[in-house]
N, C-alpha and C positions, 0 to 999 in steps of 0.2 A: 504561259497558257492558263495557269490557275488564276492569276490576277485578272486576266481577261474574262474568264468565266464568272468570277466573283462580281465583276463590274456588270456583266450582262444580267446576272441574277439580281443585282441591286435594283434594276428597273422594276422588278415585280415583288419587292419586299412589301408586305402588307400587314395590317393589323388583323387579328382574328375576326372572321365574319360568320354570321349565322345564315345558312341558306334554308329555304322553306321546302324545297322539293327533295325527293328521295335521290340519293346519289349512289350509284353502283360502281365499284371498282372491278373491272372485268379483264381477265387475263386471256390474251389470244394466243400465247405461246408459253406454256408452263415450264418449258426448258430455260426460259430467260425471264424470270419473274421480276427482275429489277427494272427491265426496260420494256417488256412486252405486255403492256396493259393500257387501257383507256378508261376514262370516266364516262358513265352513261347516266343521264337524267331522264327517266321516262315521263310521259305526260301524266297528270294527276288522274285523268279519266281512264288510263290504260288503253285508250284507243289511239294508236299511232297513225296520224294522217300524213305526216311528213317527217323527214330527218334532217337535222342541221349538224354538220360535222365541222368542228373548229380544229384545224391542224396548226401546230406550231413546231418549232425545233429549238433545241438548246435550253428552253425554260422548263422548270418543274411544272408539271401539269396541275398539281394541287394549288400552287400559287396562282396560276393562270385562272383556274376554276374559281378561286376566291375573288379575283378581280372582276369577273364578269357577272352580270345579272341577267344575261340573255336567256339562260336556261330556266330561270324562274318564270319569265314571261312565256317562254315556249311551253313550259309544263302546263300552263293554264289554257293553252291553245291547241292541245292535241298534237304537240310536236316533240319528238325525241331529240335530245341534244347529246352530242358526243364531243368530248375533248380528247384529242389524240396527238401523239408526237410522230412526226415524219422522220424522226432521228436527226442526227447532227448533219443535215444536208442543206445546201443552198441551191442545189441543182436537181431538177427532175430527171435524174439519170435512171437507168433500168433498175438499179438496186432500190432507189428511193420509191419509184413507182410500184415496185413489187411489194415493198413494205406497206404503202398506202392501200394497195389492192388487198393485201392480207387482212388489214384492219377493217376495211369496208366490207369485205366478204364475211368476216366474222360478225360484224354488226347486223348484216342482213339476215344471216342464219339464226343468230341468237335472239333477235327481237322481231323476226318475221316482218320486216319492213317492206314497203312498196319501193322498189328500186327506181321507179320513175319519178319519185318525189324526194330527191336528195338535193340539198343546198350545201355547197362546200364553202368554208371560210378560211382564208389565209391570214395569219397574224404576223405583223412586223416583217422584217427583211425576208425570212424564209417563206413568207406567204406567196412569193413568186412561184414556188413549186406547185401550189394549189391551182394557180392560174394556168400554169403550163399543163398540169394534169387534166384540167377541164378542156383545154385546147386539144390535147391528145385524144380525148373521148370522141371528138369529131374527126380529127385528122387520121387517127388510127384506132377505130372503135374496138378492135380486138385487144388493144393494149390495156384497157381499163375495165374494171368490173362494174363500175358505176358510170353512167352518162348523166352528169349533174343537170338538174333542171334550172339551176341558177348558181351564181358564184359571186363572192364578194371578198374584198381585201380590207384589212384594217391597218393603216400605216404601211402598206405593202410596197416594197420595191418591185417595180414592174419590169425593169430592164437590168439584165446582168452586166451589159456593157456600161450602163450608167452607174451601177454599183462599183464596178472596178475603177472607173474614172473618178468617182466620188472618193474612194479610198486613197487614190493617188493624190488628189487635191488636199485631203485632210492631213496626210503625212507630210506633204510639202509645206502646208501652212503651219503645222505643228503648234496649233494655238489652243485647242481644247483636248485635255488628256483623254476624256471619255471617247471623243470622236477618233482620236489617233489610235487608241487601243482597239476600238471596233473595226477601224479601217484595216489594221494589221491582221486582225483575226479573220475578217471576211476575205481578204486577199489570200491568206494562207489556205482557207477552205476552198476558194475558187481555183487556186493553183493546183490543189490536190485533186479536185473533181474534174476540172477541164484543162487547166493550164493558164499561164498568163495570157491576158488579152492579146498582146503583141505576139503573133505567131499561132494563135488558136482561134481566129475569128470564126471559122466554120463551126467550131464547138459551141461558141457563144450564140451564134445564129440558130443552132439546133435547139438549144435549151432555154433561151430567153423567151418570156411571154411577149416581149415588145422591144422594138428598136426604133427610136425616133429618127434615126439617120437614113432609114430606107426610103426610097422614093414612093413605093407603093405599099400595100398592106403586107405585113410580115405574118408572124404566127397569130396575131390578133384576129386575122380573118376567120379563124375557127371559132370565134366568139360572136359572130355576126347575128346569130339567131338565139341568143341566150340572155336572159336578164342578168345584168352585171353592174356591180357597185364597187366603188373605191372610197373609203372613208379616210379623211386626213384632218389633223389639227392645222389650221391655216393661219395661226397667230405668228406671222412672220416677224413681227416686232420682238417676240420672245426669242426667236432664233438669233436675231441681230444682237440683242442685248446680252443674252446668256451664252451664246455659242460663237458669236461673231461669224454667223453663217447667213448667206443670202438665200433668196428663194431658190437659186440654182444649186445650192448645197443641200437641198431636200429632194425627196422623191416626187414632189408635187408637179413640177413641169413635165416630167415623163408621163405621169398619171393623166394629166389633163390632155396631153397629146394623144395618148392611147384612147381615152374616151372620145376625143374629137374624131379620130380616125374611124371609130366604130359608128358614131353618129353620122358621119359623112357616108359610110358604107350602108346606112339604112337601119342600124340597130337603135331604135328609139327607146330601148330599155337599158341603154348604157348610161350610167349616172356617176358623176363626181359629187360626193357628199361632204360638205363642210361640217366639221364637228360643231354641234351647238354649244358644247362646253369645252373648256381647256382639257388637254390631256393630263390627267392627274390620277395617280394610283390612290387606293383607299387610305393609305397612310399619309396622304398629302404630298408625296413626292411628285414633283412636276416632271412629266415626260410626255412628249407629243404623241407617242404611240401607247395609248391606254384605252381600255374599253369605255372609259368615261366619254369618249367622243361619239359613241354610238347611242342613239336614242332607241333603247331596247324595244319599247312598245311599237314605235313606228317601224322599226326594222322587222319585227315579227309579223306585222301587218303586210309588209312587202314580201316576206317569205311565203305567207299564206296566199297572197295574190299570185306570186310567181309559180307556186306549185299547184294552184287550182283548189286550195282548201276553201271551203265555204265559210264566209264571214257574214253573219246575219246583220251586223251593223252597217256594213258597206254594200251589201248585195243589192243590185239593181236588176230585177227580173227582166229578161229579154222578151217575155211572153205576157199575154193578158190573162189574168185569172181574177175575176171579180170577187168582192167580199160583200155579201148581202148585209143590209142594215142590221146593226146590233150583233152581227157575227164577229168573231175575233180570228186572228191568224197567228201563225207561228211558222218559222222556217229553220231548218238545220240541214247539214250536209249528209250525204249518203256515201258509204254505208254508215248507219248510225251506230253509236257505241253499244246499244243493247242487242243489235243484230248485225254485228260486224262481219259475219260469215256470208251474208248475202252479197253476191258478186256484181253489184250494181253501183255505179258512181254517178253522182249528180246532186240534186237538191230535192228535199221534201218541203212542200209548201201547203200548209194545213188551213182549213176553214172550219171553225168550231161553231155549232149552233149555240145560241145564248144559254140554253139549259144543259149543255153537254155534261157538265160536272155535277149536276144536281139530281140525285136519285129520285126525287119527288117530281121532277119535271117530265113532261111528255117528250122533251127534246133530249133526254138523257142518252148519252153515247151516240148522238147523231152528229156526224161530222164527215168531211170529205178532204182528201189530200191529193196533191199532184206529185208524182215522181217525175221530175225533169231529168232525164237520163242521158248521159253522154253516149253518142254514137247510136248504133242499132243493135242492142243486145237481143239475144234470142228470147222470145216470150211465147208461151203457150199455156194452156190450162194447167198442165201438170207442174210446170215451173212456177207459175203464179201461186198455185195452191201451196207449194213447198215454201216459197218466199214468205207468204202470209203466215204460214205455220211458224217459221223461224222468227218472223217479226213479232208476232203476238206472244209467242213463248218467251221471248226476251223481254218484251214490255211488261207482261204479267210478272215474270220472275223478278224483275227489278223492283216491283212494287210490293211483293210479298214481305220482304225483309223490312222495307221502309215503313210499312203499315202494321207490322207485327201480326200478320194473319196466321192463325193457327194452322198447323199442318193438315188437320182433318178437313179443313175447308178448301184445300187446294185441289184443283182438278186439272187434268191434262188438256192442252189445247188441241182441237181437231179442226181441220179445214176441208172444205169441199168446194171446188170451182169447176164450172163447165162453160164451154163456149156456147153462145146464143147468137141469134141473128144480129148482125152488126147494126148499131144505130147510125143515123145519118151523120156523116163526117168522120166516123170511126173506121180505123183499119181493122179492128176486131173488138168485139164486146163479150164480156164474160159475166156470169152471175154465180152466186153460191152463198155459203154462210161460214161463219167462224163460231165455234162453240168454245167458250172460255170462261175463266173466272172474272166476274165483275169485281175488281179489287176495291171499288169504292163502297161496296155494301157490307161485306163481300158475299156473293152468291153466284151460282151458275147463270150464264147469259148466252144467248145466241144473237150474233150480229148478222143481218143480211148484208150482202155485198154486191156491188155492181162495179165492174172494171171496164174502162174505156181506153183503148190504145190508139194513139195517133202518131203518124210519122211526120216529124218536123224536119224534113230533109235539108232545107235551106239553112237551118241552124245546126245541122249535124247532131240533132238530139231526137229522142223519143219521148213523147208525153204519155204517161200512164195516169189517168184520173180515176181515183178510187172513192166510191161513196159507201158509207156504212151507217146502219141504224138498226136497232132492234125492232123498229116498226116495220110492218109489211110494205111491199113495194107500192101498194095502192094509196098509202098514206100521203097527205099533202107535203110532208117534209121531204119526200123524195122528189117532188116537183121543184122545190127550191134547189136541191143539190143537182138535179138534172139541168136546171137553168144555168148554174155555174159552169157545168160541163159544156153545154151548148154554146155559151158565150166565150169559152176558152179560144184563144187565138195564139198560134205559135209566135206571132210577131206582136210586139207591144202596141 
């Protein structure tokens, strides 16, 4: 057993690496400090928009952490990354699921994460447990504390029946020492957790994420409506030359069959991903199951798209919001990092007057922005007044330190918003003002505000168009901002 463990650990032997993001070692059970911890890498902004949890078994987390660069890319994209061990399990039995639930619950409470924006990742052979956990989230919702928004596997074995049969073939061939040792080890674990395949078919059917021999859909049917990826090193010539293994001695055939079943069932978000690079650890050790087969930047873009995180680079507005000549725009996701407590989700799309940032300009601080909000959040004068208070308190606060503004110049933000007669096309219209510090001068300033709310029911969104300027409403600048609002259309 020790020899087998040493061989498994050899796969992840690495040279020292330097990571750029903060890494927290977090204990979820202080009674067992040797095994009850995970590594957490928070986003650089401190604003957690989604959480990626990489589960593995058998391998030291610190070495796995060193192999992956996924967390560095995630940290720059408002994503929390967790590396955790599901324990020495190859099967998503109740004990394994309970351990995963304990870890995930601890993450959600410790980092105050949005449980609707979790992506689970399964690494190597034990990754099948993550796939089955995700299936259980739909099959038996009460069994899991997280219902993953997306799931992916890296070199994952998707079929327990396939794993057992692979082990039997490797031991019969007795050609590659590494494969034979892993085969013996996996069969020993499977026998302990389920039993031998012969005589325990029902157990395998219960715990396997997929079985290619079924005529219809098996457990994979519970992944029909979830973004799903499987990554593999498909360099079959390397298998042939170095292991004397054919394609059928890899997890790839089962993986492609699983993806095909899901595509046939209508899941167009099921993907088989061929690694763009060879599987190779950072010390040069060639192994097909390595993080090198994952394009980290593209993968995190997929995570953001799957979890609904706004990406200004790829965002295509589904609505029409014009930009006047010489005006500029900017977009970011909601809630924003400087006002994360505002309970609104969506996109902020801004239009800046040309002189917005110039104190000497007549257009100084004249701008408008659209809050493109998910669903139908409750909105009224009191709520909007509070949201704008939180928004501008955060915005001003963020700039005080950056601009080294003396404390004696800082003033509190006050907001006042009232409902007025609805303008044509508006569901509701509000006006008021925001008294705040103009951090560009710095000096006190009052912004006049007009808020126009529209129901974009066909898009399942609410449009809140907000105009702001220190100029009075009769000024010509308001006509320009009103024109943007009048030309707004829920459909592009």
